[in-house]
C-alpha positions in Angstrom: 21.0 10.9 -100.3 19.4 12.5 -96.9 17.6 10.3 -94.5 13.9 10.5 -94.2 12.7 10.7 -90.6 9.3 8.9 -90.5 9.4 5.4 -89.2 9.5 2.9 -90.8 5.9 0.2 -90.4 6.1 -3.5 -89.8 4.9 -4.0 -94.0 8.4 -1.9 -94.8 10.6 -4.1 -91.7 9.3 -7.4 -93.6 9.6 -6.0 -97.0 13.5 -5.3 -95.5 14.1 -8.6 -94.0 13.0 -9.9 -97.5 15.6 -8.1 -99.3 17.9 -9.6 -96.3 16.9 -13.2 -97.6 17.8 -11.9 -101.1 14.6 -12.4 -102.2 13.9 -10.7 -105.6 10.8 -8.1 -105.9 8.6 -10.2 -107.9 9.3 -12.9 -105.0 8.3 -10.6 -102.5 5.4 -9.0 -104.2 3.8 -12.4 -105.1 4.3 -13.2 -100.9 2.9 -10.6 -99.5 0.0 -10.2 -102.6 0.8 -7.2 -104.0 2.0 -5.8 -107.5 5.6 -6.0 -108.6 5.7 -2.1 -108.7 3.9 -1.5 -105.4 7.2 -3.3 -104.1 9.6 -1.1 -106.5 7.7 1.6 -105.1 8.1 0.9 -101.1 11.5 -0.3 -101.8 12.7 2.7 -103.3 11.3 4.8 -100.3 13.0 2.5 -98.1 16.2 3.5 -99.6 15.6 7.0 -99.4 14.3 6.7 -95.5 17.5 4.7 -95.0 19.7 6.8 -96.9 20.2 3.9 -99.1 21.5 3.8 -102.6 20.5 0.2 -103.2 19.1 -2.7 -101.6 22.5 -4.3 -99.9 23.1 -1.2 -98.4 19.4 -0.8 -97.2 19.7 -4.1 -95.0 22.9 -3.2 -94.0 21.4 -0.2 -92.2 18.6 -1.9 -90.9 20.7 -4.3 -89.2 22.9 -2.1 -87.6 20.4 0.3 -86.5 18.5 -2.8 -85.0 15.6 -2.3 -87.8 15.4 -6.4 -88.6 17.6 -9.0 -87.1 20.2 -10.6 -88.9 19.2 -13.0 -91.2 21.9 -15.5 -90.2 22.5 -17.2 -87.1 25.0 -17.4 -84.9 26.5 -20.7 -87.4 26.3 -18.5 -90.4 23.4 -20.0 -92.3 19.9 -19.0 -93.2 17.4 -19.0 -90.2 15.0 -17.7 -92.5 11.6 -20.0 -92.1 12.0 -18.3 -88.2 12.4 -14.7 -89.5 9.6 -15.1 -91.8 7.5 -16.3 -89.3 8.0 -13.8 -86.9 7.1 -10.6 -89.0 
């Protein structure tokens, strides 16, 4: 896939962060008060923008490029609450 240079907004960063925490698209939709199909489309566009083919690779690219923080603390445990509150 070719990378799209369009900047990634705060809502999409939150979706990437939710992906990194293992949330399903339905869980993301419920949390953000959006339709599941809207989340699906946004995820597809995120993959395209990042040059990824799936959620794990999109998350890896997002963490590596500094778009989102690593969802695990230095001790290897999830810092779920802190990350979701900060976004």
